[in-house]
C-alpha positions as CSV (number, residue, x, y, z in Angstrom):
1,M,6.1,118.0,177.2
2,G,9.0,118.9,175.3
3,C,6.6,120.2,172.5
4,R,4.9,122.3,175.2
5,K,8.1,123.8,176.3
6,T,9.5,124.6,173.0
7,R,6.0,126.5,172.2
8,S,6.4,128.6,175.4
9,V,9.9,129.3,174.6
10,V,9.0,130.4,171.1
11,S,5.8,132.5,172.5
12,G,8.2,134.5,175.1
13,A,10.4,135.4,172.4
14,A,7.6,136.6,170.1
15,L,6.2,138.4,173.3
16,L,9.7,140.2,174.0
17,A,9.9,141.0,170.2
18,L,6.7,142.7,170.3
19,I,7.3,144.8,173.4
20,V,11.0,145.9,171.8
21,A,9.0,146.5,168.9
22,Q,6.2,148.7,170.6
23,A,9.1,150.5,172.7
24,G,10.7,151.5,169.5
25,A,7.5,152.8,168.2
26,A,6.8,154.9,171.4
27,R,10.3,156.4,171.2
28,A,9.8,160.3,171.3
29,D,9.6,162.4,168.2
30,W,12.0,164.8,169.3
31,A,12.1,168.8,168.6
32,E,15.5,168.7,167.0
33,S,17.1,172.0,166.6
34,A,20.4,172.8,164.6
35,E,23.0,172.5,167.8
36,R,26.0,174.4,168.3
37,S,27.6,171.3,170.0
38,G,26.1,168.0,170.6
39,T,25.5,164.4,169.4
40,W,22.9,165.1,166.8
41,L,23.3,165.4,163.3
42,P,20.4,166.0,160.9
43,P,19.6,163.8,158.1
44,V,22.6,163.1,155.4
45,E,22.4,165.9,153.3
46,E,19.9,168.1,154.7
47,L,20.8,171.4,156.2
48,A,19.4,172.1,159.7
49,L,19.2,175.9,160.4
50,A,18.5,177.7,163.6
51,L,17.9,182.1,163.8
52,D,17.4,183.5,167.2
53,L,17.4,187.0,168.5
54,A,19.0,187.5,172.1
55,G,18.5,190.2,174.5
56,A,20.3,190.7,178.0
57,Y,20.8,192.4,181.3
58,I,24.0,193.3,182.4
59,P,24.8,195.3,185.7
60,Q,26.9,198.4,185.4
61,V,30.6,197.9,185.1
62,D,32.0,200.0,187.4
63,G,34.7,202.5,186.1
64,L,33.7,202.0,182.3
65,T,30.1,202.9,181.9
66,R,27.3,205.1,183.4
67,G,23.6,204.8,183.1
68,G,21.3,201.9,181.9
69,T,22.9,198.7,180.5
70,G,21.9,196.4,177.5
71,A,22.8,193.9,174.8
72,I,21.3,192.5,171.5
73,Q,22.2,189.5,169.4
74,G,21.4,187.7,166.2
75,N,22.6,184.3,166.0
76,L,22.6,181.9,163.2
77,T,23.4,178.1,163.8
78,W,23.6,175.4,161.2
79,N,24.3,171.7,161.0
80,F,25.1,169.5,157.9
81,A,26.0,166.1,157.4
82,P,27.6,164.5,154.1
83,W,27.4,161.3,155.9
84,S,25.3,159.5,158.6
85,R,28.4,160.0,161.2
86,L,30.1,163.0,159.9
87,G,29.0,166.6,159.9
88,F,29.8,170.2,159.9
89,F,28.5,173.0,162.2
90,G,28.9,176.7,162.3
91,A,27.5,179.6,164.6
92,H,27.9,183.1,163.7
93,A,26.8,185.9,165.7
94,A,26.3,189.7,165.2
95,G,25.3,192.2,168.0
96,G,26.2,194.8,170.3
97,M,26.6,196.2,174.3
98,W,25.8,199.7,175.1
99,W,25.2,201.8,177.9
100,D,24.5,205.7,178.0
101,N,28.0,206.7,177.2
102,L,29.5,203.3,175.7
103,H,28.4,201.5,172.5
104,V,30.7,198.2,171.5
105,G,29.7,196.5,168.2
106,M,30.8,192.8,167.8
107,V,30.8,189.6,165.6
108,G,31.9,186.0,166.2
109,N,32.1,182.9,163.8
110,E,32.5,179.4,165.0
111,I,33.0,176.7,162.3
112,G,33.6,172.9,163.1
113,V,33.4,169.2,162.6
114,R,31.6,166.5,164.6
115,Y,32.0,163.0,164.4
116,L,29.8,160.1,165.7
117,A,31.9,157.8,167.0
118,L,29.6,155.8,168.4
119,S,25.6,156.1,168.7
120,H,26.1,157.3,171.9
121,M,29.5,159.6,171.7
122,A,30.6,162.1,169.6
123,F,33.8,164.4,169.1
124,E,34.1,167.8,168.1
125,A,36.6,170.0,166.8
126,A,36.1,173.9,166.2
127,Y,37.8,176.9,165.2
128,L,36.4,180.2,166.9
129,S,36.9,183.9,166.2
130,H,35.6,187.1,167.9
131,R,36.1,190.7,167.6
132,V,34.8,193.9,168.3
133,D,34.2,195.6,165.1
134,R,32.8,199.2,166.2
135,F,33.5,200.9,169.5
136,R,31.8,204.4,170.1
137,V,32.6,206.4,173.5
138,D,30.3,209.3,173.7
139,D,29.7,210.6,170.3
140,L,33.0,209.2,169.1
141,E,33.1,206.4,167.1
142,S,35.9,204.0,165.9
143,N,36.6,200.8,164.2
144,P,39.4,199.4,166.2
145,G,42.1,196.8,165.2
146,G,43.5,194.0,167.4
147,V,40.4,193.8,169.7
148,I,40.0,190.1,168.6
149,D,40.4,186.7,169.8
150,R,41.2,183.4,168.1
151,G,40.9,179.8,169.5
152,M,40.5,176.2,168.9
153,E,38.2,173.7,170.5
154,L,38.0,169.8,171.3
155,G,35.0,168.7,172.8
156,T,33.8,165.3,173.7
157,W,29.8,164.4,174.0
158,F,28.0,161.4,175.7
159,R,24.4,160.5,174.7
160,W,22.2,158.4,177.4
161,E,18.7,157.7,177.0
162,P,17.2,156.0,180.2
163,H,13.8,156.5,179.0
164,V,12.1,157.0,175.5
165,R,11.3,160.9,176.4
166,L,14.6,161.6,178.5
167,L,18.0,162.5,176.9
168,V,21.1,163.1,179.2
169,E,23.8,164.4,177.5
170,P,27.4,165.1,179.8
171,H,30.4,166.5,177.7
172,L,33.7,168.0,178.2
173,V,35.4,170.7,176.3
174,G,38.4,172.3,176.2
175,R,39.5,175.6,174.5
176,I,42.8,177.5,173.6
177,F,42.8,181.3,172.9
178,D,45.1,183.9,171.6
179,V,43.7,187.2,172.6
180,Y,45.7,190.2,172.7
181,N,49.6,189.4,174.4
182,D,47.8,186.3,176.4
183,V,46.9,182.7,175.8
184,Q,44.1,181.6,177.4
185,G,43.5,177.8,178.2
186,V,39.7,176.9,179.1
187,T,38.6,173.7,180.4
188,G,35.1,172.7,181.2
189,F,32.3,170.3,181.6
190,G,28.8,170.3,181.5
191,L,25.3,168.6,181.4
192,R,22.5,168.7,179.1
193,V,19.1,167.4,179.7
194,S,16.3,167.0,177.3
195,I,12.7,166.0,178.3
196,A,9.7,165.5,175.8
197,P,6.5,165.6,177.6
198,V,4.5,165.2,174.2
199,D,5.8,164.4,170.5
200,R,7.4,167.6,168.9
201,Q,8.1,169.6,172.2
202,A,11.0,169.2,174.4
203,L,12.2,171.0,177.4
204,V,16.1,171.4,177.5
205,L,18.1,172.3,180.6
206,V,22.1,172.8,180.4
207,L,24.3,173.3,183.3
208,E,28.4,174.3,182.4
209,V,31.3,175.0,184.6
210,L,34.2,176.7,182.7
211,R,37.8,176.9,184.1
212,V,39.8,180.0,182.7
213,I,44.0,180.1,183.0
214,R,45.7,183.2,181.9
215,S,49.4,183.0,180.7
216,R,50.0,186.5,181.2
217,P,47.2,188.3,182.8
218,R,47.0,192.3,182.8
219,V,47.0,193.9,186.2
220,G,44.4,193.4,188.3
221,V,43.2,190.3,186.5
222,E,43.3,186.9,188.3
223,P,45.1,184.2,186.5
224,V,42.5,181.7,186.9
225,T,38.6,182.4,186.8
226,W,35.4,180.2,186.8
227,N,32.3,180.7,185.3
228,V,29.0,178.8,185.7
229,L,26.3,179.3,182.8
230,G,23.0,177.8,183.1
231,E,20.0,177.4,180.4
232,V,16.6,176.8,179.8
233,S,14.7,176.4,176.6
234,W,11.3,175.1,175.2
235,R,11.4,173.8,171.5
236,S,8.4,173.6,169.9
237,R,8.4,171.6,166.4
238,L,5.3,172.9,164.5
239,T,5.7,171.1,161.1
240,D,8.2,168.3,160.0
241,R,10.5,171.0,159.0
242,F,9.7,174.3,161.4
243,G,9.8,175.1,164.7
244,L,9.9,177.6,167.6
245,T,12.1,178.0,170.4
246,V,12.2,180.4,173.3
247,G,14.8,180.3,176.0
248,A,17.1,181.9,179.1
249,R,20.6,181.7,179.9
250,V,22.1,183.1,183.1
251,S,26.0,183.5,183.6
252,T,27.9,184.5,186.7
253,N,30.8,186.1,184.8
254,L,29.5,187.6,181.8
255,L,31.3,185.7,178.5
256,V,34.4,185.0,180.4
257,G,35.7,181.3,179.1
258,E,33.4,181.8,175.6
259,V,34.6,185.5,174.1
260,P,38.1,186.5,175.7
261,M,38.1,189.6,173.6
262,L,35.4,191.2,175.7
263,E,37.9,191.2,178.7
264,I,38.4,194.9,177.8
265,K,39.1,196.0,181.2
266,R,39.4,194.2,184.5
267,S,35.8,195.7,185.7
268,M,34.2,193.4,182.7
269,I,35.1,190.2,184.6
270,D,33.1,189.1,187.8
271,E,29.9,190.7,186.1
272,P,26.9,188.4,186.0
273,M,24.5,188.3,182.7
274,A,20.9,187.5,182.2
275,L,20.0,186.8,178.6
276,G,16.5,185.9,176.9
277,S,16.0,184.5,173.5
278,L,13.3,184.1,170.8
279,G,14.2,181.8,167.6
280,V,13.1,179.7,164.9
281,F,14.8,176.4,163.5
282,F,13.9,174.8,160.4
283,S,15.6,172.0,158.0
284,I,16.1,172.2,153.9
């Protein structure tokens, strides 16, 4: 009887080990792209890159512009991990916004470090800077100085996988910007949900809420502003090292909390924006 019980325990343990092994093998083969923020790092000493071109619709800004509105921006994002738990990331952008009588050229650079403290938790720190590179009103073009912001960011990301094909990443972020004669503090929280219906394919949904506090708001500008951002994208990894992305992003308050130097006038705040993008991601 005791021998039979022992065999049952051994058989049960073997069956449990087999189930665990099969569950591990069934884990989704995610279409991972270079991320501006998150819990993902590429394999050690492998450089992950993402390139995309984005275009936006922006309603006319009263008192500043006339005619049609639009925006276009090219983005380069990269991740590099010299060690399995420590990596570096960067996001670099160049683009512009234009109306019939106004053209604004902008550049931005963000660079940071990411540390995976645990398999399900990451900490980030980054330096951010954006500036207006060119400004043209009607036929008069200038290269303005001082239209710039500089900031620091600290963030915490959590990783939860309730299913082999479902990834949930809540996160918290804090930023502080020096912009014009003002100091802006930004606090925010968000949620990113990734769904892999099949291997190498992923649907990514993002929701973020940002609260901006201005120490010295200009006349007509509220000291506290909120911005809600939503994003949906589809990633498709075509080979082991190359894939495509398509996405859309909506902001209720232009780029408030992300690019403070865009607050050129009071009317640039409280403007919604819709942004569509198409890009590639690869590793070398």
